[in-house]
MDAnalysis code that builds the backbone (N, CA, C; Angstrom):
import MDAnalysis as mda
import numpy as np

u = mda.Universe.empty(336, n_residues=112, atom_resindex=np.repeat(np.arange(112), 3), trajectory=True)
u.add_TopologyAttr("name", ["N", "CA", "C"] * 112)
u.add_TopologyAttr("resid", np.arange(1, 113))
u.add_TopologyAttr("resname", ["MET", "ARG", "THR", "LEU", "ALA", "ALA", "LEU", "MET", "MET", "LEU", "ALA", "LEU", "LEU", "GLY", "ALA", "CYS", "ALA", "THR", "THR", "GLU", "PHE", "ASN", "PRO", "ALA", "PRO", "GLY", "ALA", "PRO", "VAL", "TYR", "PRO", "ALA", "HIS", "GLN", "ASP", "GLU", "VAL", "LYS", "VAL", "LEU", "PRO", "GLY", "PHE", "PRO", "PRO", "GLU", "GLY", "SER", "TYR", "ASP", "SER", "VAL", "GLY", "ILE", "VAL", "ILE", "ALA", "TYR", "GLY", "VAL", "ASP", "LEU", "THR", "ASP", "LYS", "ASP", "ASP", "LEU", "ILE", "GLU", "ALA", "LEU", "GLN", "SER", "GLU", "ALA", "ALA", "LYS", "ARG", "GLY", "ALA", "ASN", "ALA", "ILE", "VAL", "LEU", "GLN", "GLY", "ASP", "VAL", "LYS", "LEU", "ARG", "SER", "SER", "ARG", "ASP", "ARG", "ASN", "GLU", "LYS", "VAL", "LEU", "GLY", "ALA", "PHE", "ALA", "LEU", "ARG", "LEU", "LYS", "PRO"])
u.atoms.positions = np.array([
    [2.584, -23.820, -1.975],
    [1.648, -22.793, -2.387],
    [1.471, -21.736, -1.292],
    [1.382, -22.170, -0.048],
    [1.230, -21.212, 1.054],
    [2.465, -20.330, 1.183],
    [3.628, -20.932, 0.952],
    [4.869, -20.168, 1.031],
    [4.883, -19.068, -0.023],
    [4.441, -19.402, -1.234],
    [4.385, -18.411, -2.303],
    [3.412, -17.291, -1.953],
    [2.262, -17.644, -1.417],
    [1.276, -16.638, -1.023],
    [1.834, -15.736, 0.074],
    [2.532, -16.328, 1.029],
    [3.119, -15.538, 2.117],
    [4.185, -14.595, 1.588],
    [5.000, -15.070, 0.651],
    [6.032, -14.203, 0.063],
    [5.418, -13.059, -0.725],
    [4.348, -13.343, -1.457],
    [3.674, -12.282, -2.214],
    [3.080, -11.236, -1.279],
    [2.513, -11.694, -0.157],
    [1.942, -10.765, 0.817],
    [3.028, -9.895, 1.423],
    [4.170, -10.464, 1.736],
    [5.287, -9.683, 2.276],
    [5.784, -8.665, 1.253],
    [5.825, -9.039, -0.010],
    [6.265, -8.103, -1.052],
    [5.305, -6.935, -1.159],
    [4.021, -7.207, -1.071],
    [3.037, -6.123, -1.122],
    [3.165, -5.204, 0.084],
    [3.348, -5.790, 1.251],
    [3.526, -4.979, 2.450],
    [4.798, -4.159, 2.376],
    [5.822, -4.699, 1.750],
    [7.084, -3.990, 1.628],
    [6.966, -2.734, 0.798],
    [6.041, -2.718, -0.133],
    [5.882, -1.554, -1.005],
    [5.001, -0.484, -0.372],
    [4.306, -0.818, 0.699],
    [3.388, 0.131, 1.317],
    [4.133, 1.073, 2.259],
    [3.731, 2.305, 2.231],
    [4.293, 3.293, 3.149],
    [3.167, 4.202, 3.607],
    [3.221, 4.594, 4.861],
    [2.265, 5.563, 5.372],
    [3.009, 6.880, 5.571],
    [2.266, 7.960, 5.601],
    [2.901, 9.274, 5.717],
    [2.263, 10.099, 6.831],
    [3.012, 11.092, 7.214],
    [2.582, 12.058, 8.235],
    [2.998, 13.432, 7.726],
    [2.199, 14.458, 8.024],
    [2.523, 15.817, 7.619],
    [2.443, 16.735, 8.826],
    [3.461, 17.570, 8.985],
    [3.494, 18.581, 10.039],
    [3.704, 19.936, 9.372],
    [2.671, 20.787, 9.363],
    [2.815, 22.078, 8.682],
    [3.833, 22.985, 9.364],
    [4.495, 23.794, 8.563],
    [5.421, 24.790, 9.100],
    [4.600, 25.888, 9.774],
    [5.075, 26.418, 10.900],
    [4.344, 27.493, 11.576],
    [4.124, 28.678, 10.642],
    [2.870, 29.103, 10.513],
    [2.541, 30.263, 9.689],
    [2.603, 30.014, 8.193],
    [2.766, 28.771, 7.779],
    [2.860, 28.473, 6.348],
    [1.514, 28.697, 5.670],
    [1.553, 29.280, 4.465],
    [0.303, 29.427, 3.718],
    [-0.254, 28.054, 3.330],
    [-1.545, 27.992, 3.119],
    [-2.171, 26.757, 2.651],
    [-2.265, 26.848, 1.129],
    [-1.689, 25.881, 0.462],
    [-1.676, 25.848, -1.001],
    [-2.610, 24.758, -1.510],
    [-3.129, 24.949, -2.730],
    [-3.882, 23.848, -3.345],
    [-2.905, 22.723, -3.695],
    [-3.433, 21.538, -3.886],
    [-2.585, 20.390, -4.235],
    [-1.794, 20.684, -5.507],
    [-0.570, 20.207, -5.527],
    [0.310, 20.361, -6.693],
    [0.079, 19.166, -7.612],
    [-0.178, 19.429, -8.888],
    [-0.547, 18.366, -9.824],
    [0.629, 17.742, -10.568],
    [1.747, 18.414, -10.635],
    [2.895, 17.917, -11.393],
    [3.867, 17.178, -10.476],
    [5.001, 16.787, -11.061],
    [6.027, 16.076, -10.314],
    [6.587, 16.939, -9.179],
    [6.823, 16.311, -8.057],
    [7.487, 16.965, -6.933],
    [8.968, 16.627, -7.035],
    [9.795, 17.659, -7.171],
    [11.238, 17.472, -7.328],
    [11.885, 17.078, -6.003],
    [12.905, 16.245, -6.093],
    [13.726, 15.914, -4.927],
    [15.019, 16.704, -5.088],
    [15.193, 17.724, -4.256],
    [16.363, 18.597, -4.350],
    [17.505, 18.062, -3.489],
    [18.750, 18.283, -3.922],
    [19.891, 17.820, -3.130],
    [20.156, 18.679, -1.890],
    [19.594, 19.865, -1.858],
    [19.759, 20.787, -0.735],
    [18.767, 21.928, -0.880],
    [18.788, 22.830, 0.073],
    [17.855, 23.949, 0.027],
    [18.249, 24.952, -1.061],
    [17.265, 25.475, -1.773],
    [17.547, 26.533, -2.746],
    [17.865, 27.839, -2.005],
    [18.264, 28.880, -2.735],
    [18.581, 30.155, -2.076],
    [17.401, 30.694, -1.257],
    [17.731, 31.279, -0.123],
    [16.724, 31.896, 0.759],
    [15.881, 32.880, -0.049],
    [14.577, 32.843, 0.180],
    [13.672, 33.753, -0.504],
    [13.125, 33.204, -1.814],
    [13.645, 32.057, -2.262],
    [13.170, 31.490, -3.526],
    [12.123, 30.385, -3.295],
    [11.720, 30.205, -2.033],
    [10.742, 29.163, -1.711],
    [10.002, 29.527, -0.431],
    [8.865, 28.885, -0.241],
    [8.137, 28.921, 1.023],
    [8.223, 27.539, 1.639],
    [8.389, 27.485, 2.944],
    [8.384, 26.211, 3.645],
    [6.940, 25.809, 3.900],
    [6.548, 24.651, 3.416],
    [5.180, 24.159, 3.591],
    [5.079, 23.340, 4.873],
    [6.098, 22.533, 5.152],
    [6.083, 21.715, 6.352],
    [7.066, 20.569, 6.241],
    [6.852, 19.578, 7.076],
    [7.697, 18.385, 7.083],
    [6.811, 17.181, 6.782],
    [7.290, 16.334, 5.877],
    [6.600, 15.083, 5.584],
    [7.480, 13.933, 6.054],
    [6.837, 12.912, 6.585],
    [7.551, 11.736, 7.079],
    [6.873, 10.508, 6.499],
    [7.680, 9.577, 5.989],
    [7.155, 8.316, 5.460],
    [7.646, 7.173, 6.335],
    [6.748, 6.233, 6.597],
    [7.046, 5.055, 7.397],
    [6.764, 3.818, 6.559],
    [7.637, 2.846, 6.631],
    [7.422, 1.594, 5.922],
    [7.912, 0.418, 6.739],
    [7.490, -0.751, 6.332],
    [7.965, -1.959, 7.000],
    [9.417, -2.188, 6.611],
    [10.023, -3.144, 7.261],
    [11.442, -3.421, 7.062],
    [11.802, -3.687, 5.600],
    [10.883, -4.226, 4.811],
    [11.157, -4.550, 3.417],
    [10.942, -3.381, 2.461],
    [10.413, -2.275, 2.938],
    [10.161, -1.117, 2.087],
    [11.477, -0.526, 1.619],
    [11.594, -0.261, 0.314],
    [12.856, 0.322, -0.160],
    [12.774, 1.847, -0.181],
    [13.921, 2.459, -0.301],
    [14.035, 3.914, -0.221],
    [13.204, 4.606, -1.300],
    [13.190, 4.058, -2.513],
    [12.416, 4.677, -3.590],
    [10.931, 4.740, -3.259],
    [10.400, 3.693, -2.621],
    [8.986, 3.705, -2.229],
    [8.721, 4.773, -1.167],
    [9.654, 4.928, -0.239],
    [9.496, 5.961, 0.783],
    [9.536, 7.358, 0.149],
    [10.442, 7.558, -0.809],
    [10.533, 8.861, -1.484],
    [9.256, 9.149, -2.262],
    [8.723, 8.146, -2.954],
    [7.461, 8.340, -3.680],
    [6.333, 8.722, -2.732],
    [6.301, 8.099, -1.564],
    [5.276, 8.437, -0.573],
    [5.450, 9.872, -0.079],
    [6.695, 10.295, 0.124],
    [6.965, 11.677, 0.535],
    [6.519, 12.656, -0.546],
    [6.837, 12.353, -1.802],
    [6.448, 13.224, -2.907],
    [4.927, 13.338, -3.007],
    [4.247, 12.221, -2.861],
    [2.788, 12.218, -2.951],
    [2.158, 13.056, -1.840],
    [2.618, 12.871, -0.620],
    [2.071, 13.642, 0.507],
    [2.401, 15.122, 0.361],
    [3.622, 15.434, -0.065],
    [4.006, 16.832, -0.268],
    [3.132, 17.482, -1.326],
    [2.855, 16.766, -2.412],
    [2.014, 17.301, -3.486],
    [0.604, 17.603, -2.978],
    [0.057, 16.732, -2.133],
    [-1.269, 16.960, -1.557],
    [-1.305, 18.258, -0.769],
    [-0.165, 18.639, -0.191],
    [-0.077, 19.842, 0.650],
    [0.353, 21.077, -0.132],
    [0.513, 20.934, -1.449],
    [0.848, 22.087, -2.280],
    [2.328, 22.296, -2.511],
    [3.161, 21.397, -2.028],
    [4.609, 21.528, -2.240],
    [4.966, 21.040, -3.640],
    [5.987, 21.657, -4.220],
    [6.458, 21.208, -5.529],
    [7.901, 20.712, -5.473],
    [8.446, 20.626, -4.259],
    [9.808, 20.114, -4.075],
    [9.954, 19.616, -2.642],
    [10.891, 18.667, -2.473],
    [11.248, 18.207, -1.140],
    [12.762, 18.160, -1.015],
    [13.224, 18.300, 0.219],
    [14.639, 18.130, 0.545],
    [14.694, 17.055, 1.628],
    [15.333, 15.938, 1.313],
    [15.394, 14.834, 2.266],
    [16.159, 15.227, 3.516],
    [15.728, 14.691, 4.651],
    [16.392, 14.910, 5.937],
    [17.321, 13.738, 6.231],
    [18.346, 13.588, 5.437],
    [19.277, 12.488, 5.641],
    [18.835, 11.232, 4.927],
    [19.270, 10.088, 5.444],
    [18.981, 8.811, 4.817],
    [17.907, 8.071, 5.613],
    [17.490, 6.943, 5.092],
    [16.480, 6.121, 5.748],
    [16.994, 5.661, 7.109],
    [16.143, 5.779, 8.101],
    [16.465, 5.317, 9.459],
    [15.687, 4.039, 9.724],
    [16.297, 3.130, 10.445],
    [15.637, 1.898, 10.855],
    [15.407, 1.983, 12.352],
    [14.163, 1.792, 12.755],
    [13.879, 1.826, 14.185],
    [13.010, 0.633, 14.566],
    [13.196, 0.189, 15.772],
    [12.406, -0.928, 16.286],
    [11.190, -0.362, 16.992],
    [10.041, -0.901, 16.630],
    [8.792, -0.464, 17.225],
    [8.014, -1.713, 17.626],
    [7.891, -1.940, 18.894],
    [7.243, -3.139, 19.439],
    [7.974, -4.376, 18.957],
    [7.312, -5.222, 18.189],
    [7.936, -6.469, 17.749],
    [8.356, -6.432, 16.288],
    [8.550, -5.253, 15.725],
    [8.912, -5.184, 14.313],
    [9.875, -4.035, 14.072],
    [10.518, -4.104, 12.932],
    [11.384, -3.010, 12.500],
    [10.613, -2.139, 11.525],
    [10.927, -0.867, 11.522],
    [10.234, 0.091, 10.669],
    [11.271, 1.015, 10.050],
    [11.062, 1.354, 8.787],
    [11.928, 2.321, 8.126],
    [11.233, 3.674, 8.124],
    [12.025, 4.723, 8.335],
    [11.491, 6.077, 8.422],
    [12.360, 6.990, 7.575],
    [11.712, 7.876, 6.806],
    [12.423, 8.872, 6.016],
    [11.630, 10.166, 6.067],
    [12.297, 11.258, 6.354],
    [11.641, 12.552, 6.434],
    [12.169, 13.505, 5.384],
    [11.365, 14.536, 5.100],
    [11.775, 15.547, 4.127],
    [11.109, 16.877, 4.454],
    [11.763, 17.953, 4.077],
    [11.166, 19.280, 4.137],
    [10.361, 19.469, 2.874],
    [9.110, 19.867, 2.997],
    [8.249, 20.131, 1.839],
    [8.322, 21.625, 1.522],
    [8.656, 21.949, 0.291],
    [8.853, 23.344, -0.124],
    [7.952, 23.699, -1.297],
    [7.617, 24.964, -1.371],
    [6.909, 25.517, -2.538],
    [7.870, 26.486, -3.187],
    [8.479, 26.051, -4.304],
    [9.411, 26.912, -5.028],
    [8.643, 28.043, -5.689],
    [9.187, 29.237, -5.610],
    [8.553, 30.390, -6.241],
    [8.927, 30.440, -7.713],
    [8.012, 30.903, -8.552],
    [8.307, 30.982, -10.001],
    [9.391, 31.996, -10.320],
])
């Protein structure tokens, strides 16, 4: 029973991700975006978007990429972005006595 409880706790921790936001210099402040935040494969044409900032998601070793992307989308939406462009793939880094997954993205506000 304890083993099952421990496994369930690890699964819950694996789904959790924390985020960080770094605004772009001189970026306008936008109200939160209420709709889906798109994940773009690359940057759109120059002049068709405003750079809002950079969002970074951190998760434990068991966190999967989809959970990190959802965390990035959520944080970007809070900052008024309606799209993100990933900064590469998930990175694994050792921090003290644990491994941590990190994924970053550029938060963009696409112009209509």
